mmCIF file as Biopython writes it, N, C-alpha, C and O atoms, coordinates in Angstrom:
data_model
#
loop_
_atom_site.group_PDB
_atom_site.id
_atom_site.type_symbol
_atom_site.label_atom_id
_atom_site.label_alt_id
_atom_site.label_comp_id
_atom_site.label_asym_id
_atom_site.label_entity_id
_atom_site.label_seq_id
_atom_site.pdbx_PDB_ins_code
_atom_site.Cartn_x
_atom_site.Cartn_y
_atom_site.Cartn_z
_atom_site.occupancy
_atom_site.B_iso_or_equiv
_atom_site.auth_seq_id
_atom_site.auth_asym_id
_atom_site.pdbx_PDB_model_num
ATOM 1   N N  . UNK A ? 1  ? 146.780 231.530 236.638 1.0 0.0 1  A 1 
ATOM 2   C CA . UNK A ? 1  ? 146.136 232.827 236.587 1.0 0.0 1  A 1 
ATOM 3   C C  . UNK A ? 1  ? 147.189 233.893 236.274 1.0 0.0 1  A 1 
ATOM 4   O O  . UNK A ? 1  ? 148.256 233.912 236.888 1.0 0.0 1  A 1 
ATOM 5   N N  . UNK A ? 2  ? 146.896 234.764 235.337 1.0 0.0 2  A 1 
ATOM 6   C CA . UNK A ? 2  ? 147.822 235.810 234.928 1.0 0.0 2  A 1 
ATOM 7   C C  . UNK A ? 2  ? 147.452 237.113 235.622 1.0 0.0 2  A 1 
ATOM 8   O O  . UNK A ? 2  ? 146.287 237.509 235.650 1.0 0.0 2  A 1 
ATOM 9   N N  . UNK A ? 3  ? 148.454 237.765 236.177 1.0 0.0 3  A 1 
ATOM 10  C CA . UNK A ? 3  ? 148.215 239.049 236.838 1.0 0.0 3  A 1 
ATOM 11  C C  . UNK A ? 3  ? 147.918 240.114 235.784 1.0 0.0 3  A 1 
ATOM 12  O O  . UNK A ? 3  ? 148.493 240.106 234.696 1.0 0.0 3  A 1 
ATOM 13  N N  . UNK A ? 4  ? 147.025 241.015 236.121 1.0 0.0 4  A 1 
ATOM 14  C CA . UNK A ? 4  ? 146.731 242.130 235.230 1.0 0.0 4  A 1 
ATOM 15  C C  . UNK A ? 4  ? 147.933 243.047 235.167 1.0 0.0 4  A 1 
ATOM 16  O O  . UNK A ? 4  ? 148.630 243.216 236.168 1.0 0.0 4  A 1 
ATOM 17  N N  . UNK A ? 5  ? 148.196 243.649 234.005 1.0 0.0 5  A 1 
ATOM 18  C CA . UNK A ? 5  ? 149.316 244.589 233.907 1.0 0.0 5  A 1 
ATOM 19  C C  . UNK A ? 5  ? 149.099 245.769 234.860 1.0 0.0 5  A 1 
ATOM 20  O O  . UNK A ? 5  ? 147.981 246.253 235.033 1.0 0.0 5  A 1 
ATOM 21  N N  . UNK A ? 6  ? 150.183 246.211 235.463 1.0 0.0 6  A 1 
ATOM 22  C CA . UNK A ? 6  ? 150.079 247.359 236.368 1.0 0.0 6  A 1 
ATOM 23  C C  . UNK A ? 6  ? 151.233 248.320 236.117 1.0 0.0 6  A 1 
ATOM 24  O O  . UNK A ? 6  ? 152.234 247.981 235.486 1.0 0.0 6  A 1 
ATOM 25  N N  . UNK A ? 7  ? 151.056 249.528 236.633 1.0 0.0 7  A 1 
ATOM 26  C CA . UNK A ? 7  ? 152.090 250.553 236.561 1.0 0.0 7  A 1 
ATOM 27  C C  . UNK A ? 7  ? 152.338 251.064 237.970 1.0 0.0 7  A 1 
ATOM 28  O O  . UNK A ? 7  ? 151.522 250.867 238.871 1.0 0.0 7  A 1 
ATOM 29  N N  . UNK A ? 8  ? 153.465 251.716 238.144 1.0 0.0 8  A 1 
ATOM 30  C CA . UNK A ? 8  ? 153.771 252.370 239.417 1.0 0.0 8  A 1 
ATOM 31  C C  . UNK A ? 8  ? 154.084 253.826 239.125 1.0 0.0 8  A 1 
ATOM 32  O O  . UNK A ? 8  ? 154.922 254.138 238.279 1.0 0.0 8  A 1 
ATOM 33  N N  . UNK A ? 9  ? 153.396 254.716 239.839 1.0 0.0 9  A 1 
ATOM 34  C CA . UNK A ? 9  ? 153.657 256.150 239.724 1.0 0.0 9  A 1 
ATOM 35  C C  . UNK A ? 9  ? 154.166 256.649 241.066 1.0 0.0 9  A 1 
ATOM 36  O O  . UNK A ? 9  ? 153.958 256.013 242.099 1.0 0.0 9  A 1 
ATOM 37  N N  . UNK A ? 10 ? 154.836 257.796 241.038 1.0 0.0 10 A 1 
ATOM 38  C CA . UNK A ? 10 ? 155.266 258.445 242.280 1.0 0.0 10 A 1 
ATOM 39  C C  . UNK A ? 10 ? 154.233 259.506 242.617 1.0 0.0 10 A 1 
ATOM 40  O O  . UNK A ? 10 ? 153.990 260.414 241.821 1.0 0.0 10 A 1 
ATOM 41  N N  . UNK A ? 11 ? 153.629 259.401 243.779 1.0 0.0 11 A 1 
ATOM 42  C CA . UNK A ? 11 ? 152.631 260.360 244.246 1.0 0.0 11 A 1 
ATOM 43  C C  . UNK A ? 11 ? 153.132 260.978 245.528 1.0 0.0 11 A 1 
ATOM 44  O O  . UNK A ? 11 ? 153.248 260.302 246.551 1.0 0.0 11 A 1 
ATOM 45  N N  . UNK A ? 12 ? 153.433 262.270 245.474 1.0 0.0 12 A 1 
ATOM 46  C CA . UNK A ? 12 ? 153.900 262.968 246.677 1.0 0.0 12 A 1 
ATOM 47  C C  . UNK A ? 12 ? 154.996 262.164 247.392 1.0 0.0 12 A 1 
ATOM 48  O O  . UNK A ? 12 ? 154.926 261.950 248.602 1.0 0.0 12 A 1 
ATOM 49  N N  . UNK A ? 13 ? 155.996 261.727 246.639 1.0 0.0 13 A 1 
ATOM 50  C CA . UNK A ? 13 ? 157.175 261.025 247.162 1.0 0.0 13 A 1 
ATOM 51  C C  . UNK A ? 13 ? 156.917 259.613 247.674 1.0 0.0 13 A 1 
ATOM 52  O O  . UNK A ? 13 ? 157.677 259.115 248.504 1.0 0.0 13 A 1 
ATOM 53  N N  . UNK A ? 14 ? 155.865 258.961 247.198 1.0 0.0 14 A 1 
ATOM 54  C CA . UNK A ? 14 ? 155.668 257.552 247.533 1.0 0.0 14 A 1 
ATOM 55  C C  . UNK A ? 14 ? 155.200 256.808 246.285 1.0 0.0 14 A 1 
ATOM 56  O O  . UNK A ? 14 ? 154.585 257.395 245.395 1.0 0.0 14 A 1 
ATOM 57  N N  . UNK A ? 15 ? 155.494 255.527 246.232 1.0 0.0 15 A 1 
ATOM 58  C CA . UNK A ? 15 ? 155.112 254.710 245.087 1.0 0.0 15 A 1 
ATOM 59  C C  . UNK A ? 15 ? 153.672 254.246 245.246 1.0 0.0 15 A 1 
ATOM 60  O O  . UNK A ? 15 ? 153.264 253.808 246.321 1.0 0.0 15 A 1 
ATOM 61  N N  . UNK A ? 16 ? 152.903 254.347 244.159 1.0 0.0 16 A 1 
ATOM 62  C CA . UNK A ? 16 ? 151.507 253.901 244.145 1.0 0.0 16 A 1 
ATOM 63  C C  . UNK A ? 16 ? 151.318 253.006 242.931 1.0 0.0 16 A 1 
ATOM 64  O O  . UNK A ? 16 ? 151.653 253.389 241.810 1.0 0.0 16 A 1 
ATOM 65  N N  . UNK A ? 17 ? 150.779 251.809 243.156 1.0 0.0 17 A 1 
ATOM 66  C CA . UNK A ? 17 ? 150.502 250.879 242.061 1.0 0.0 17 A 1 
ATOM 67  C C  . UNK A ? 17 ? 149.091 251.104 241.546 1.0 0.0 17 A 1 
ATOM 68  O O  . UNK A ? 17 ? 148.156 251.301 242.323 1.0 0.0 17 A 1 
ATOM 69  N N  . UNK A ? 18 ? 148.949 251.073 240.229 1.0 0.0 18 A 1 
ATOM 70  C CA . UNK A ? 18 ? 147.663 251.264 239.555 1.0 0.0 18 A 1 
ATOM 71  C C  . UNK A ? 18 ? 147.553 250.264 238.411 1.0 0.0 18 A 1 
ATOM 72  O O  . UNK A ? 18 ? 148.565 249.762 237.920 1.0 0.0 18 A 1 
ATOM 73  N N  . UNK A ? 19 ? 146.315 249.973 237.984 1.0 0.0 19 A 1 
ATOM 74  C CA . UNK A ? 19 ? 146.190 249.143 236.784 1.0 0.0 19 A 1 
ATOM 75  C C  . UNK A ? 19 ? 146.698 249.900 235.566 1.0 0.0 19 A 1 
ATOM 76  O O  . UNK A ? 19 ? 146.552 251.120 235.487 1.0 0.0 19 A 1 
ATOM 77  N N  . UNK A ? 20 ? 147.287 249.191 234.625 1.0 0.0 20 A 1 
ATOM 78  C CA . UNK A ? 20 ? 147.728 249.829 233.379 1.0 0.0 20 A 1 
ATOM 79  C C  . UNK A ? 20 ? 146.532 250.519 232.737 1.0 0.0 20 A 1 
ATOM 80  O O  . UNK A ? 20 ? 145.430 249.972 232.722 1.0 0.0 20 A 1 
ATOM 81  N N  . UNK A ? 21 ? 146.749 251.715 232.207 1.0 0.0 21 A 1 
ATOM 82  C CA . UNK A ? 21 ? 145.678 252.477 231.573 1.0 0.0 21 A 1 
ATOM 83  C C  . UNK A ? 21 ? 144.910 253.375 232.518 1.0 0.0 21 A 1 
ATOM 84  O O  . UNK A ? 21 ? 143.968 254.048 232.098 1.0 0.0 21 A 1 
ATOM 85  N N  . UNK A ? 22 ? 145.292 253.404 233.798 1.0 0.0 22 A 1 
ATOM 86  C CA . UNK A ? 22 ? 144.600 254.247 234.777 1.0 0.0 22 A 1 
ATOM 87  C C  . UNK A ? 22 ? 144.781 255.720 234.425 1.0 0.0 22 A 1 
ATOM 88  O O  . UNK A ? 22 ? 145.779 256.114 233.823 1.0 0.0 22 A 1 
ATOM 89  N N  . UNK A ? 23 ? 143.799 256.519 234.812 1.0 0.0 23 A 1 
ATOM 90  C CA . UNK A ? 23 ? 143.845 257.957 234.564 1.0 0.0 23 A 1 
ATOM 91  C C  . UNK A ? 23 ? 144.116 258.712 235.860 1.0 0.0 23 A 1 
ATOM 92  O O  . UNK A ? 23 ? 144.073 258.152 236.956 1.0 0.0 23 A 1 
ATOM 93  N N  . UNK A ? 24 ? 144.392 259.985 235.698 1.0 0.0 24 A 1 
ATOM 94  C CA . UNK A ? 24 ? 144.607 260.847 236.859 1.0 0.0 24 A 1 
ATOM 95  C C  . UNK A ? 24 ? 143.341 260.908 237.720 1.0 0.0 24 A 1 
ATOM 96  O O  . UNK A ? 24 ? 143.434 260.943 238.947 1.0 0.0 24 A 1 
ATOM 97  N N  . UNK A ? 25 ? 142.174 260.920 237.098 1.0 0.0 25 A 1 
ATOM 98  C CA . UNK A ? 25 ? 140.908 260.924 237.851 1.0 0.0 25 A 1 
ATOM 99  C C  . UNK A ? 25 ? 140.772 259.645 238.684 1.0 0.0 25 A 1 
ATOM 100 O O  . UNK A ? 25 ? 140.306 259.694 239.823 1.0 0.0 25 A 1 
ATOM 101 N N  . UNK A ? 26 ? 141.173 258.513 238.126 1.0 0.0 26 A 1 
ATOM 102 C CA . UNK A ? 26 ? 141.094 257.253 238.867 1.0 0.0 26 A 1 
ATOM 103 C C  . UNK A ? 26 ? 142.062 257.233 240.044 1.0 0.0 26 A 1 
ATOM 104 O O  . UNK A ? 26 ? 141.751 256.669 241.092 1.0 0.0 26 A 1 
ATOM 105 N N  . UNK A ? 27 ? 143.228 257.843 239.880 1.0 0.0 27 A 1 
ATOM 106 C CA . UNK A ? 27 ? 144.171 257.933 240.991 1.0 0.0 27 A 1 
ATOM 107 C C  . UNK A ? 27 ? 143.579 258.764 242.123 1.0 0.0 27 A 1 
ATOM 108 O O  . UNK A ? 27 ? 143.697 258.390 243.290 1.0 0.0 27 A 1 
ATOM 109 N N  . UNK A ? 28 ? 142.948 259.877 241.796 1.0 0.0 28 A 1 
ATOM 110 C CA . UNK A ? 28 ? 142.297 260.695 242.830 1.0 0.0 28 A 1 
ATOM 111 C C  . UNK A ? 28 ? 141.256 259.873 243.585 1.0 0.0 28 A 1 
ATOM 112 O O  . UNK A ? 28 ? 141.171 259.940 244.812 1.0 0.0 28 A 1 
ATOM 113 N N  . UNK A ? 29 ? 140.468 259.100 242.848 1.0 0.0 29 A 1 
ATOM 114 C CA . UNK A ? 29 ? 139.437 258.270 243.469 1.0 0.0 29 A 1 
ATOM 115 C C  . UNK A ? 29 ? 140.062 257.210 244.366 1.0 0.0 29 A 1 
ATOM 116 O O  . UNK A ? 29 ? 139.606 256.998 245.490 1.0 0.0 29 A 1 
ATOM 117 N N  . UNK A ? 30 ? 141.108 256.541 243.873 1.0 0.0 30 A 1 
ATOM 118 C CA . UNK A ? 30 ? 141.781 255.510 244.662 1.0 0.0 30 A 1 
ATOM 119 C C  . UNK A ? 30 ? 142.336 256.088 245.956 1.0 0.0 30 A 1 
ATOM 120 O O  . UNK A ? 30 ? 142.310 255.432 246.997 1.0 0.0 30 A 1 
ATOM 121 N N  . UNK A ? 31 ? 142.834 257.309 245.887 1.0 0.0 31 A 1 
ATOM 122 C CA . UNK A ? 31 ? 143.432 257.957 247.061 1.0 0.0 31 A 1 
ATOM 123 C C  . UNK A ? 31 ? 142.400 258.657 247.942 1.0 0.0 31 A 1 
ATOM 124 O O  . UNK A ? 31 ? 142.743 259.269 248.953 1.0 0.0 31 A 1 
ATOM 125 N N  . UNK A ? 32 ? 141.127 258.558 247.542 1.0 0.0 32 A 1 
ATOM 126 C CA . UNK A ? 32 ? 140.012 259.166 248.291 1.0 0.0 32 A 1 
ATOM 127 C C  . UNK A ? 32 ? 140.212 260.667 248.486 1.0 0.0 32 A 1 
ATOM 128 O O  . UNK A ? 32 ? 140.022 261.203 249.578 1.0 0.0 32 A 1 
ATOM 129 N N  . UNK A ? 33 ? 140.598 261.323 247.402 1.0 0.0 33 A 1 
ATOM 130 C CA . UNK A ? 33 ? 140.786 262.774 247.422 1.0 0.0 33 A 1 
ATOM 131 C C  . UNK A ? 33 ? 139.628 263.425 246.685 1.0 0.0 33 A 1 
ATOM 132 O O  . UNK A ? 33 ? 139.244 262.975 245.605 1.0 0.0 33 A 1 
ATOM 133 N N  . UNK A ? 34 ? 139.081 264.463 247.253 1.0 0.0 34 A 1 
ATOM 134 C CA . UNK A ? 34 ? 137.976 265.205 246.639 1.0 0.0 34 A 1 
ATOM 135 C C  . UNK A ? 34 ? 138.523 265.985 245.446 1.0 0.0 34 A 1 
ATOM 136 O O  . UNK A ? 34 ? 139.382 266.848 245.622 1.0 0.0 34 A 1 
ATOM 137 N N  . UNK A ? 35 ? 138.040 265.696 244.233 1.0 0.0 35 A 1 
ATOM 138 C CA . UNK A ? 35 ? 138.590 266.344 243.038 1.0 0.0 35 A 1 
ATOM 139 C C  . UNK A ? 35 ? 138.578 267.873 243.079 1.0 0.0 35 A 1 
ATOM 140 O O  . UNK A ? 35 ? 139.494 268.509 242.558 1.0 0.0 35 A 1 
ATOM 141 N N  . UNK A ? 36 ? 137.563 268.462 243.683 1.0 0.0 36 A 1 
ATOM 142 C CA . UNK A ? 36 ? 137.477 269.923 243.717 1.0 0.0 36 A 1 
ATOM 143 C C  . UNK A ? 36 ? 138.406 270.540 244.766 1.0 0.0 36 A 1 
ATOM 144 O O  . UNK A ? 36 ? 138.652 271.746 244.744 1.0 0.0 36 A 1 
ATOM 145 N N  . UNK A ? 37 ? 138.916 269.725 245.675 1.0 0.0 37 A 1 
ATOM 146 C CA . UNK A ? 37 ? 139.716 270.252 246.775 1.0 0.0 37 A 1 
ATOM 147 C C  . UNK A ? 37 ? 141.219 270.153 246.541 1.0 0.0 37 A 1 
ATOM 148 O O  . UNK A ? 37 ? 142.010 270.526 247.408 1.0 0.0 37 A 1 
ATOM 149 N N  . UNK A ? 38 ? 141.617 269.650 245.369 1.0 0.0 38 A 1 
ATOM 150 C CA . UNK A ? 38 ? 143.033 269.442 245.127 1.0 0.0 38 A 1 
ATOM 151 C C  . UNK A ? 38 ? 143.379 269.850 243.692 1.0 0.0 38 A 1 
ATOM 152 O O  . UNK A ? 38 ? 142.596 269.645 242.765 1.0 0.0 38 A 1 
ATOM 153 N N  . UNK A ? 39 ? 144.549 270.420 243.536 1.0 0.0 39 A 1 
ATOM 154 C CA . UNK A ? 39 ? 145.092 270.698 242.207 1.0 0.0 39 A 1 
ATOM 155 C C  . UNK A ? 39 ? 146.078 269.577 241.892 1.0 0.0 39 A 1 
ATOM 156 O O  . UNK A ? 39 ? 146.619 268.943 242.799 1.0 0.0 39 A 1 
ATOM 157 N N  . UNK A ? 40 ? 146.307 269.337 240.607 1.0 0.0 40 A 1 
ATOM 158 C CA . UNK A ? 40 ? 147.159 268.219 240.213 1.0 0.0 40 A 1 
ATOM 159 C C  . UNK A ? 40 ? 148.215 268.651 239.206 1.0 0.0 40 A 1 
ATOM 160 O O  . UNK A ? 40 ? 148.004 269.552 238.394 1.0 0.0 40 A 1 
ATOM 161 N N  . UNK A ? 41 ? 149.365 267.972 239.289 1.0 0.0 41 A 1 
ATOM 162 C CA . UNK A ? 41 ? 150.429 268.153 238.301 1.0 0.0 41 A 1 
ATOM 163 C C  . UNK A ? 41 ? 150.934 266.772 237.923 1.0 0.0 41 A 1 
ATOM 164 O O  . UNK A ? 41 ? 151.030 265.880 238.767 1.0 0.0 41 A 1 
ATOM 165 N N  . UNK A ? 42 ? 151.254 266.604 236.649 1.0 0.0 42 A 1 
ATOM 166 C CA . UNK A ? 42 ? 151.791 265.354 236.137 1.0 0.0 42 A 1 
ATOM 167 C C  . UNK A ? 42 ? 153.125 265.657 235.474 1.0 0.0 42 A 1 
ATOM 168 O O  . UNK A ? 42 ? 153.192 266.407 234.500 1.0 0.0 42 A 1 
ATOM 169 N N  . UNK A ? 43 ? 154.183 265.066 236.010 1.0 0.0 43 A 1 
ATOM 170 C CA . UNK A ? 43 ? 155.534 265.281 235.489 1.0 0.0 43 A 1 
ATOM 171 C C  . UNK A ? 43 ? 155.871 266.777 235.385 1.0 0.0 43 A 1 
ATOM 172 O O  . UNK A ? 43 ? 156.469 267.229 234.409 1.0 0.0 43 A 1 
ATOM 173 N N  . UNK A ? 44 ? 155.471 267.530 236.419 1.0 0.0 44 A 1 
ATOM 174 C CA . UNK A ? 44 ? 155.811 268.940 236.497 1.0 0.0 44 A 1 
ATOM 175 C C  . UNK A ? 44 ? 154.882 269.890 235.749 1.0 0.0 44 A 1 
ATOM 176 O O  . UNK A ? 44 ? 155.114 271.098 235.740 1.0 0.0 44 A 1 
ATOM 177 N N  . UNK A ? 45 ? 153.833 269.360 235.124 1.0 0.0 45 A 1 
ATOM 178 C CA . UNK A ? 45 ? 152.901 270.212 234.376 1.0 0.0 45 A 1 
ATOM 179 C C  . UNK A ? 45 ? 151.524 270.159 235.016 1.0 0.0 45 A 1 
ATOM 180 O O  . UNK A ? 45 ? 151.007 269.082 235.311 1.0 0.0 45 A 1 
ATOM 181 N N  . UNK A ? 46 ? 150.935 271.326 235.229 1.0 0.0 46 A 1 
ATOM 182 C CA . UNK A ? 46 ? 149.598 271.427 235.793 1.0 0.0 46 A 1 
ATOM 183 C C  . UNK A ? 46 ? 148.590 270.716 234.895 1.0 0.0 46 A 1 
ATOM 184 O O  . UNK A ? 46 ? 148.640 270.834 233.670 1.0 0.0 46 A 1 
ATOM 185 N N  . UNK A ? 47 ? 147.669 269.970 235.524 1.0 0.0 47 A 1 
ATOM 186 C CA . UNK A ? 47 ? 146.590 269.306 234.780 1.0 0.0 47 A 1 
ATOM 187 C C  . UNK A ? 47 ? 145.267 269.869 235.282 1.0 0.0 47 A 1 
ATOM 188 O O  . UNK A ? 47 ? 144.926 269.666 236.448 1.0 0.0 47 A 1 
ATOM 189 N N  . UNK A ? 48 ? 144.507 270.572 234.436 1.0 0.0 48 A 1 
ATOM 190 C CA . UNK A ? 48 ? 143.218 271.125 234.856 1.0 0.0 48 A 1 
ATOM 191 C C  . UNK A ? 48 ? 142.252 270.011 235.261 1.0 0.0 48 A 1 
ATOM 192 O O  . UNK A ? 48 ? 142.341 268.884 234.773 1.0 0.0 48 A 1 
ATOM 193 N N  . UNK A ? 49 ? 141.340 270.346 236.153 1.0 0.0 49 A 1 
ATOM 194 C CA . UNK A ? 49 ? 140.371 269.390 236.681 1.0 0.0 49 A 1 
ATOM 195 C C  . UNK A ? 49 ? 139.613 268.674 235.566 1.0 0.0 49 A 1 
ATOM 196 O O  . UNK A ? 49 ? 139.424 267.459 235.633 1.0 0.0 49 A 1 
ATOM 197 N N  . UNK A ? 50 ? 139.176 269.406 234.545 1.0 0.0 50 A 1 
ATOM 198 C CA . UNK A ? 50 ? 138.370 268.782 233.495 1.0 0.0 50 A 1 
ATOM 199 C C  . UNK A ? 50 ? 139.184 267.882 232.561 1.0 0.0 50 A 1 
ATOM 200 O O  . UNK A ? 50 ? 138.605 267.136 231.771 1.0 0.0 50 A 1 
ATOM 201 N N  . UNK A ? 51 ? 140.510 267.940 232.639 1.0 0.0 51 A 1 
ATOM 202 C CA . UNK A ? 51 ? 141.360 267.090 231.805 1.0 0.0 51 A 1 
ATOM 203 C C  . UNK A ? 51 ? 141.756 265.785 232.501 1.0 0.0 51 A 1 
ATOM 204 O O  . UNK A ? 51 ? 142.303 264.889 231.858 1.0 0.0 51 A 1 
ATOM 205 N N  . UNK A ? 52 ? 141.493 265.669 233.776 1.0 0.0 52 A 1 
ATOM 206 C CA . UNK A ? 52 ? 141.938 264.489 234.535 1.0 0.0 52 A 1 
ATOM 207 C C  . UNK A ? 52 ? 141.374 263.165 234.024 1.0 0.0 52 A 1 
ATOM 208 O O  . UNK A ? 52 ? 142.124 262.193 233.940 1.0 0.0 52 A 1 
ATOM 209 N N  . UNK A ? 53 ? 140.072 263.079 233.673 1.0 0.0 53 A 1 
ATOM 210 C CA . UNK A ? 53 ? 139.555 261.787 233.196 1.0 0.0 53 A 1 
ATOM 211 C C  . UNK A ? 53 ? 140.228 261.300 231.915 1.0 0.0 53 A 1 
ATOM 212 O O  . UNK A ? 53 ? 140.272 260.093 231.677 1.0 0.0 53 A 1 
ATOM 213 N N  . UNK A ? 54 ? 140.746 262.187 231.094 1.0 0.0 54 A 1 
ATOM 214 C CA . UNK A ? 54 ? 141.379 261.802 229.827 1.0 0.0 54 A 1 
ATOM 215 C C  . UNK A ? 54 ? 142.903 261.743 229.934 1.0 0.0 54 A 1 
ATOM 216 O O  . UNK A ? 54 ? 143.580 261.465 228.944 1.0 0.0 54 A 1 
ATOM 217 N N  . UNK A ? 55 ? 143.449 262.003 231.125 1.0 0.0 55 A 1 
ATOM 218 C CA . UNK A ? 55 ? 144.897 262.013 231.305 1.0 0.0 55 A 1 
ATOM 219 C C  . UNK A ? 55 ? 145.364 260.645 231.798 1.0 0.0 55 A 1 
ATOM 220 O O  . UNK A ? 55 ? 145.296 260.336 232.987 1.0 0.0 55 A 1 
ATOM 221 N N  . UNK A ? 56 ? 145.843 259.830 230.847 1.0 0.0 56 A 1 
ATOM 222 C CA . UNK A ? 56 ? 146.323 258.484 231.183 1.0 0.0 56 A 1 
ATOM 223 C C  . UNK A ? 56 ? 147.687 258.579 231.858 1.0 0.0 56 A 1 
ATOM 224 O O  . UNK A ? 56 ? 148.520 259.413 231.505 1.0 0.0 56 A 1 
ATOM 225 N N  . UNK A ? 57 ? 147.889 257.713 232.827 1.0 0.0 57 A 1 
ATOM 226 C CA . UNK A ? 57 ? 149.163 257.653 233.538 1.0 0.0 57 A 1 
ATOM 227 C C  . UNK A ? 57 ? 150.027 256.535 232.965 1.0 0.0 57 A 1 
ATOM 228 O O  . UNK A ? 57 ? 149.513 255.531 232.471 1.0 0.0 57 A 1 
ATOM 229 N N  . UNK A ? 58 ? 151.325 256.716 233.036 1.0 0.0 58 A 1 
ATOM 230 C CA . UNK A ? 58 ? 152.291 255.722 232.551 1.0 0.0 58 A 1 
ATOM 231 C C  . UNK A ? 58 ? 153.234 255.343 233.681 1.0 0.0 58 A 1 
ATOM 232 O O  . UNK A ? 58 ? 153.424 256.096 234.636 1.0 0.0 58 A 1 
ATOM 233 N N  . UNK A ? 59 ? 153.814 254.170 233.552 1.0 0.0 59 A 1 
ATOM 234 C CA . UNK A ? 59 ? 154.761 253.706 234.545 1.0 0.0 59 A 1 
ATOM 235 C C  . UNK A ? 59 ? 155.881 254.734 234.716 1.0 0.0 59 A 1 
ATOM 236 O O  . UNK A ? 59 ? 156.473 255.181 233.734 1.0 0.0 59 A 1 
ATOM 237 N N  . UNK A ? 60 ? 156.167 255.107 235.962 1.0 0.0 60 A 1 
ATOM 238 C CA . UNK A ? 60 ? 157.237 256.051 236.250 1.0 0.0 60 A 1 
ATOM 239 C C  . UNK A ? 60 ? 156.812 257.505 236.295 1.0 0.0 60 A 1 
ATOM 240 O O  . UNK A ? 60 ? 157.625 258.368 236.627 1.0 0.0 60 A 1 
ATOM 241 N N  . UNK A ? 61 ? 155.546 257.806 235.969 1.0 0.0 61 A 1 
ATOM 242 C CA . UNK A ? 61 ? 155.079 259.195 236.046 1.0 0.0 61 A 1 
ATOM 243 C C  . UNK A ? 61 ? 155.193 259.720 237.467 1.0 0.0 61 A 1 
ATOM 244 O O  . UNK A ? 61 ? 155.130 258.958 238.431 1.0 0.0 61 A 1 
ATOM 245 N N  . UNK A ? 62 ? 155.361 261.034 237.586 1.0 0.0 62 A 1 
ATOM 246 C CA . UNK A ? 62 ? 155.422 261.706 238.884 1.0 0.0 62 A 1 
ATOM 247 C C  . UNK A ? 62 ? 154.198 262.606 239.001 1.0 0.0 62 A 1 
ATOM 248 O O  . UNK A ? 62 ? 154.002 263.518 238.198 1.0 0.0 62 A 1 
ATOM 249 N N  . UNK A ? 63 ? 153.368 262.333 240.026 1.0 0.0 63 A 1 
ATOM 250 C CA . UNK A ? 63 ? 152.125 263.071 240.239 1.0 0.0 63 A 1 
ATOM 251 C C  . UNK A ? 63 ? 152.229 263.840 241.543 1.0 0.0 63 A 1 
ATOM 252 O O  . UNK A ? 63 ? 152.722 263.323 242.545 1.0 0.0 63 A 1 
ATOM 253 N N  . UNK A ? 64 ? 151.762 265.077 241.519 1.0 0.0 64 A 1 
ATOM 254 C CA . UNK A ? 64 ? 151.688 265.884 242.737 1.0 0.0 64 A 1 
ATOM 255 C C  . UNK A ? 64 ? 150.250 266.307 242.959 1.0 0.0 64 A 1 
ATOM 256 O O  . UNK A ? 64 ? 149.566 266.718 242.022 1.0 0.0 64 A 1 
ATOM 257 N N  . UNK A ? 65 ? 149.790 266.209 244.201 1.0 0.0 65 A 1 
ATOM 258 C CA . UNK A ? 65 ? 148.521 266.788 244.633 1.0 0.0 65 A 1 
ATOM 259 C C  . UNK A ? 65 ? 148.893 267.976 245.509 1.0 0.0 65 A 1 
ATOM 260 O O  . UNK A ? 65 ? 149.758 267.860 246.377 1.0 0.0 65 A 1 
ATOM 261 N N  . UNK A ? 66 ? 148.248 269.114 245.290 1.0 0.0 66 A 1 
ATOM 262 C CA . UNK A ? 66 ? 148.551 270.283 246.106 1.0 0.0 66 A 1 
ATOM 263 C C  . UNK A ? 66 ? 147.314 271.152 246.259 1.0 0.0 66 A 1 
ATOM 264 O O  . UNK A ? 66 ? 146.349 271.021 245.507 1.0 0.0 66 A 1 
ATOM 265 N N  . UNK A ? 67 ? 147.355 272.034 247.238 1.0 0.0 67 A 1 
ATOM 266 C CA . UNK A ? 67 ? 146.249 272.954 247.500 1.0 0.0 67 A 1 
ATOM 267 C C  . UNK A ? 67 ? 146.168 273.972 246.394 1.0 0.0 67 A 1 
ATOM 268 O O  . UNK A ? 67 ? 147.166 274.620 246.078 1.0 0.0 67 A 1 
ATOM 269 N N  . UNK A ? 68 ? 144.979 274.134 245.785 1.0 0.0 68 A 1 
ATOM 270 C CA . UNK A ? 68 ? 144.842 275.193 244.782 1.0 0.0 68 A 1 
ATOM 271 C C  . UNK A ? 68 ? 144.970 276.563 245.439 1.0 0.0 68 A 1 
ATOM 272 O O  . UNK A ? 68 ? 144.544 276.757 246.578 1.0 0.0 68 A 1 
ATOM 273 N N  . UNK A ? 69 ? 145.550 277.495 244.725 1.0 0.0 69 A 1 
ATOM 274 C CA . UNK A ? 69 ? 145.710 278.856 245.230 1.0 0.0 69 A 1 
ATOM 275 C C  . UNK A ? 69 ? 144.573 279.694 244.689 1.0 0.0 69 A 1 
ATOM 276 O O  . UNK A ? 69 ? 144.347 279.757 243.481 1.0 0.0 69 A 1 
ATOM 277 N N  . UNK A ? 70 ? 143.863 280.334 245.595 1.0 0.0 70 A 1 
ATOM 278 C CA . UNK A ? 70 ? 142.700 281.142 245.221 1.0 0.0 70 A 1 
ATOM 279 C C  . UNK A ? 70 ? 142.982 282.581 245.614 1.0 0.0 70 A 1 
ATOM 280 O O  . UNK A ? 70 ? 143.567 282.849 246.663 1.0 0.0 70 A 1 
ATOM 281 N N  . UNK A ? 71 ? 142.568 283.484 244.779 1.0 0.0 71 A 1 
ATOM 282 C CA . UNK A ? 71 ? 142.741 284.893 245.109 1.0 0.0 71 A 1 
ATOM 283 C C  . UNK A ? 71 ? 143.171 285.675 243.899 1.0 0.0 71 A 1 
ATOM 284 O O  . UNK A ? 71 ? 143.188 285.165 242.778 1.0 0.0 71 A 1 
ATOM 285 N N  . UNK A ? 72 ? 143.519 286.925 244.141 1.0 0.0 72 A 1 
ATOM 286 C CA . UNK A ? 72 ? 143.892 287.738 242.996 1.0 0.0 72 A 1 
ATOM 287 C C  . UNK A ? 72 ? 145.000 288.674 243.272 1.0 0.0 72 A 1 
ATOM 288 O O  . UNK A ? 72 ? 145.412 289.421 242.384 1.0 0.0 72 A 1 
#
């Protein structure tokens, strides 16, 4: 039996394994995080909520989840 290809990303200073081709939206789901309650950054760049399903992750990527800032 051959193992499926996987990648490892850094999420908030810990390693997380994902299937190759996983997206930022799938990582949120795996981590059981409410998409509307968290802001995301990939390799230091903000990723808008509507772009997460199309944002593929690669081995070694650095992902941050943080509280969105609201106000003016």
